[in-house]
TORKOL-4160 file (C-alpha; in steps of 0.2 Angstrom, whole numbers, padded with zeros to 4 digits, m for minus):
208
<pt num="1" X="m0090" Y="0070" Z="m0038"/>
<pt num="2" X="m0089" Y="0063" Z="m0021"/>
<pt num="3" X="m0093" Y="0075" Z="m0006"/>
<pt num="4" X="m0077" Y="0081" Z="0001"/>
<pt num="5" X="m0082" Y="0073" Z="0018"/>
<pt num="6" X="m0080" Y="0056" Z="0010"/>
<pt num="7" X="m0065" Y="0059" Z="0000"/>
<pt num="8" X="m0049" Y="0051" Z="0006"/>
<pt num="9" X="m0032" Y="0054" Z="m0002"/>
<pt num="10" X="m0018" Y="0041" Z="0000"/>
<pt num="11" X="0000" Y="0043" Z="m0006"/>
<pt num="12" X="0009" Y="0028" Z="m0012"/>
<pt num="13" X="0028" Y="0030" Z="m0009"/>
<pt num="14" X="0043" Y="0019" Z="m0011"/>
<pt num="15" X="0059" Y="0015" Z="m0020"/>
<pt num="16" X="0060" Y="0014" Z="m0039"/>
<pt num="17" X="0052" Y="m0001" Z="m0048"/>
<pt num="18" X="0044" Y="m0009" Z="m0032"/>
<pt num="19" X="0027" Y="m0009" Z="m0041"/>
<pt num="20" X="0018" Y="0006" Z="m0034"/>
<pt num="21" X="0009" Y="0010" Z="m0050"/>
<pt num="22" X="0005" Y="m0009" Z="m0053"/>
<pt num="23" X="m0004" Y="m0009" Z="m0036"/>
<pt num="24" X="m0014" Y="0006" Z="m0040"/>
<pt num="25" X="m0018" Y="0001" Z="m0058"/>
<pt num="26" X="m0023" Y="m0017" Z="m0052"/>
<pt num="27" X="m0034" Y="m0010" Z="m0038"/>
<pt num="28" X="m0043" Y="0003" Z="m0049"/>
<pt num="29" X="m0043" Y="m0005" Z="m0066"/>
<pt num="30" X="m0042" Y="m0023" Z="m0063"/>
<pt num="31" X="m0026" Y="m0026" Z="m0074"/>
<pt num="32" X="m0008" Y="m0029" Z="m0072"/>
<pt num="33" X="0004" Y="m0018" Z="m0081"/>
<pt num="34" X="0020" Y="m0028" Z="m0083"/>
<pt num="35" X="0031" Y="m0015" Z="m0091"/>
<pt num="36" X="0040" Y="m0002" Z="m0080"/>
<pt num="37" X="0040" Y="0016" Z="m0084"/>
<pt num="38" X="0047" Y="0029" Z="m0071"/>
<pt num="39" X="0033" Y="0038" Z="m0063"/>
<pt num="40" X="0033" Y="0057" Z="m0061"/>
<pt num="41" X="0016" Y="0057" Z="m0052"/>
<pt num="42" X="m0001" Y="0050" Z="m0057"/>
<pt num="43" X="m0018" Y="0050" Z="m0048"/>
<pt num="44" X="m0031" Y="0037" Z="m0048"/>
<pt num="45" X="m0048" Y="0037" Z="m0040"/>
<pt num="46" X="m0060" Y="0023" Z="m0035"/>
<pt num="47" X="m0076" Y="0022" Z="m0025"/>
<pt num="48" X="m0077" Y="0010" Z="m0010"/>
<pt num="49" X="m0088" Y="0007" Z="0004"/>
<pt num="50" X="m0084" Y="0005" Z="0023"/>
<pt num="51" X="m0097" Y="0002" Z="0036"/>
<pt num="52" X="m0111" Y="0007" Z="0023"/>
<pt num="53" X="m0103" Y="0024" Z="0020"/>
<pt num="54" X="m0096" Y="0028" Z="0002"/>
<pt num="55" X="m0079" Y="0035" Z="0000"/>
<pt num="56" X="m0069" Y="0041" Z="m0015"/>
<pt num="57" X="m0051" Y="0036" Z="m0013"/>
<pt num="58" X="m0039" Y="0047" Z="m0022"/>
<pt num="59" X="m0022" Y="0037" Z="m0025"/>
<pt num="60" X="m0007" Y="0048" Z="m0028"/>
<pt num="61" X="0006" Y="0037" Z="m0036"/>
<pt num="62" X="0022" Y="0046" Z="m0032"/>
<pt num="63" X="0039" Y="0046" Z="m0041"/>
<pt num="64" X="0051" Y="0033" Z="m0034"/>
<pt num="65" X="0061" Y="0039" Z="m0019"/>
<pt num="66" X="0077" Y="0035" Z="m0011"/>
<pt num="67" X="0086" Y="0039" Z="0005"/>
<pt num="68" X="0092" Y="0055" Z="m0002"/>
<pt num="69" X="0075" Y="0061" Z="m0009"/>
<pt num="70" X="0068" Y="0077" Z="m0003"/>
<pt num="71" X="0051" Y="0075" Z="0005"/>
<pt num="72" X="0039" Y="0087" Z="m0004"/>
<pt num="73" X="0029" Y="0098" Z="0009"/>
<pt num="74" X="0013" Y="0095" Z="m0001"/>
<pt num="75" X="0014" Y="0076" Z="0005"/>
<pt num="76" X="0008" Y="0083" Z="0021"/>
<pt num="77" X="m0007" Y="0093" Z="0014"/>
<pt num="78" X="m0024" Y="0085" Z="0012"/>
<pt num="79" X="m0016" Y="0068" Z="0013"/>
<pt num="80" X="m0025" Y="0056" Z="0025"/>
<pt num="81" X="m0014" Y="0041" Z="0024"/>
<pt num="82" X="0001" Y="0033" Z="0016"/>
<pt num="83" X="0006" Y="0016" Z="0008"/>
<pt num="84" X="0024" Y="0013" Z="0009"/>
<pt num="85" X="0029" Y="m0001" Z="m0004"/>
<pt num="86" X="0045" Y="m0012" Z="m0005"/>
<pt num="87" X="0049" Y="m0027" Z="m0016"/>
<pt num="88" X="0053" Y="m0043" Z="m0007"/>
<pt num="89" X="0067" Y="m0045" Z="m0019"/>
<pt num="90" X="0076" Y="m0029" Z="m0013"/>
<pt num="91" X="0084" Y="m0025" Z="0004"/>
<pt num="92" X="0087" Y="m0008" Z="m0003"/>
<pt num="93" X="0069" Y="m0004" Z="m0006"/>
<pt num="94" X="0065" Y="m0011" Z="0012"/>
<pt num="95" X="0077" Y="0001" Z="0020"/>
<pt num="96" X="0070" Y="0015" Z="0010"/>
<pt num="97" X="0053" Y="0013" Z="0018"/>
<pt num="98" X="0061" Y="0015" Z="0035"/>
<pt num="99" X="0069" Y="0031" Z="0029"/>
<pt num="100" X="0053" Y="0037" Z="0021"/>
<pt num="101" X="0044" Y="0035" Z="0038"/>
<pt num="102" X="0056" Y="0045" Z="0047"/>
<pt num="103" X="0055" Y="0059" Z="0034"/>
<pt num="104" X="0036" Y="0058" Z="0036"/>
<pt num="105" X="0037" Y="0060" Z="0055"/>
<pt num="106" X="0048" Y="0075" Z="0053"/>
<pt num="107" X="0037" Y="0083" Z="0040"/>
<pt num="108" X="0020" Y="0080" Z="0048"/>
<pt num="109" X="0027" Y="0082" Z="0066"/>
<pt num="110" X="0018" Y="0067" Z="0073"/>
<pt num="111" X="0022" Y="0048" Z="0073"/>
<pt num="112" X="0004" Y="0042" Z="0074"/>
<pt num="113" X="0002" Y="0042" Z="0055"/>
<pt num="114" X="m0010" Y="0030" Z="0046"/>
<pt num="115" X="0002" Y="0019" Z="0036"/>
<pt num="116" X="0001" Y="0002" Z="0027"/>
<pt num="117" X="0018" Y="m0006" Z="0024"/>
<pt num="118" X="0017" Y="m0016" Z="0009"/>
<pt num="119" X="0028" Y="m0031" Z="0004"/>
<pt num="120" X="0025" Y="m0032" Z="m0015"/>
<pt num="121" X="0031" Y="m0045" Z="m0028"/>
<pt num="122" X="0025" Y="m0060" Z="m0017"/>
<pt num="123" X="0023" Y="m0071" Z="m0033"/>
<pt num="124" X="0042" Y="m0072" Z="m0035"/>
<pt num="125" X="0051" Y="m0088" Z="m0032"/>
<pt num="126" X="0057" Y="m0091" Z="m0015"/>
<pt num="127" X="0075" Y="m0090" Z="m0020"/>
<pt num="128" X="0072" Y="m0072" Z="m0026"/>
<pt num="129" X="0066" Y="m0066" Z="m0009"/>
<pt num="130" X="0078" Y="m0055" Z="0000"/>
<pt num="131" X="0067" Y="m0048" Z="0014"/>
<pt num="132" X="0058" Y="m0061" Z="0025"/>
<pt num="133" X="0040" Y="m0059" Z="0030"/>
<pt num="134" X="0044" Y="m0057" Z="0049"/>
<pt num="135" X="0056" Y="m0043" Z="0045"/>
<pt num="136" X="0042" Y="m0034" Z="0036"/>
<pt num="137" X="0030" Y="m0037" Z="0051"/>
<pt num="138" X="0044" Y="m0031" Z="0063"/>
<pt num="139" X="0046" Y="m0015" Z="0054"/>
<pt num="140" X="0027" Y="m0012" Z="0053"/>
<pt num="141" X="0026" Y="m0015" Z="0072"/>
<pt num="142" X="0040" Y="m0002" Z="0075"/>
<pt num="143" X="0032" Y="0011" Z="0064"/>
<pt num="144" X="0014" Y="0007" Z="0070"/>
<pt num="145" X="0009" Y="0002" Z="0052"/>
<pt num="146" X="m0003" Y="m0011" Z="0046"/>
<pt num="147" X="0007" Y="m0024" Z="0036"/>
<pt num="148" X="0001" Y="m0033" Z="0020"/>
<pt num="149" X="0011" Y="m0044" Z="0008"/>
<pt num="150" X="0005" Y="m0042" Z="m0010"/>
<pt num="151" X="0007" Y="m0047" Z="m0028"/>
<pt num="152" X="0001" Y="m0034" Z="m0040"/>
<pt num="153" X="0003" Y="m0047" Z="m0054"/>
<pt num="154" X="m0009" Y="m0060" Z="m0046"/>
<pt num="155" X="m0020" Y="m0048" Z="m0037"/>
<pt num="156" X="m0015" Y="m0056" Z="m0020"/>
<pt num="157" X="m0019" Y="m0044" Z="m0006"/>
<pt num="158" X="m0021" Y="m0028" Z="m0017"/>
<pt num="159" X="m0039" Y="m0024" Z="m0011"/>
<pt num="160" X="m0033" Y="m0028" Z="0007"/>
<pt num="161" X="m0020" Y="m0014" Z="0006"/>
<pt num="162" X="m0032" Y="0000" Z="0002"/>
<pt num="163" X="m0047" Y="m0007" Z="0012"/>
<pt num="164" X="m0035" Y="m0007" Z="0027"/>
<pt num="165" X="m0028" Y="0010" Z="0023"/>
<pt num="166" X="m0046" Y="0017" Z="0024"/>
<pt num="167" X="m0050" Y="0008" Z="0040"/>
<pt num="168" X="m0034" Y="0015" Z="0048"/>
<pt num="169" X="m0038" Y="0032" Z="0042"/>
<pt num="170" X="m0055" Y="0031" Z="0049"/>
<pt num="171" X="m0048" Y="0027" Z="0066"/>
<pt num="172" X="m0047" Y="0009" Z="0068"/>
<pt num="173" X="m0031" Y="0004" Z="0077"/>
<pt num="174" X="m0017" Y="m0004" Z="0067"/>
<pt num="175" X="m0016" Y="m0018" Z="0080"/>
<pt num="176" X="m0034" Y="m0023" Z="0077"/>
<pt num="177" X="m0032" Y="m0022" Z="0058"/>
<pt num="178" X="m0016" Y="m0032" Z="0058"/>
<pt num="179" X="m0025" Y="m0045" Z="0069"/>
<pt num="180" X="m0040" Y="m0046" Z="0057"/>
<pt num="181" X="m0042" Y="m0061" Z="0045"/>
<pt num="182" X="m0030" Y="m0059" Z="0031"/>
<pt num="183" X="m0039" Y="m0057" Z="0014"/>
<pt num="184" X="m0055" Y="m0051" Z="0022"/>
<pt num="185" X="m0062" Y="m0034" Z="0019"/>
<pt num="186" X="m0058" Y="m0022" Z="0032"/>
<pt num="187" X="m0073" Y="m0017" Z="0043"/>
<pt num="188" X="m0085" Y="m0020" Z="0028"/>
<pt num="189" X="m0075" Y="m0012" Z="0014"/>
<pt num="190" X="m0080" Y="m0019" Z="m0003"/>
<pt num="191" X="m0067" Y="m0030" Z="m0012"/>
<pt num="192" X="m0062" Y="m0026" Z="m0029"/>
<pt num="193" X="m0067" Y="m0038" Z="m0043"/>
<pt num="194" X="m0050" Y="m0036" Z="m0051"/>
<pt num="195" X="m0043" Y="m0047" Z="m0064"/>
<pt num="196" X="m0034" Y="m0062" Z="m0055"/>
<pt num="197" X="m0044" Y="m0062" Z="m0040"/>
<pt num="198" X="m0052" Y="m0078" Z="m0046"/>
<pt num="199" X="m0038" Y="m0084" Z="m0057"/>
<pt num="200" X="m0035" Y="m0102" Z="m0054"/>
<pt num="201" X="m0017" Y="m0099" Z="m0059"/>
<pt num="202" X="m0014" Y="m0086" Z="m0046"/>
<pt num="203" X="m0002" Y="m0091" Z="m0033"/>
<pt num="204" X="m0001" Y="m0086" Z="m0014"/>
<pt num="205" X="0014" Y="m0077" Z="m0007"/>
<pt num="206" X="0030" Y="m0087" Z="m0008"/>
<pt num="207" X="0038" Y="m0088" Z="0010"/>
<pt num="208" X="0056" Y="m0091" Z="0013"/>
């Protein structure tokens, strides 16, 4: 069991069916789960390294939220950072991320919260994209979040999400992380050897 000083808890939040569970499973287990089952709440853990220090990441995969969902008080207790996820094929899920941020600010009582904003389902055809990349980046800048586009299916950007979340939690500014080379590990964090990372059939993010 990791020492409590090196354990970091991350809550994954977002609208229903945006791929929160798929991101967590891809990162931890190296596989893509292509069937959707509504999540009540699951916890995953994985050891990573940042600047030669070992951490155990506890990923809390929360139930899908909408703009009317109550923000449980426990999401402010012993949670070190947040990953807000939307699907690039759903404007609704994008809008929910903005509302979730507002609720977190109200719950925590501060606006300097370590957050990674994730645009998932990047493997979808361009015709299915409803939220442009620059819209995602704009929202991330507004809420002082790190922005990453991902595909849980092809493993694109998945390790980057959690590496950057850890770097943000450990005090690196979101501007510095956003300006880092995309795809590189954040500040020395080890990349996951998940399935799909070296898949010749994996595709990059489809831009509109």
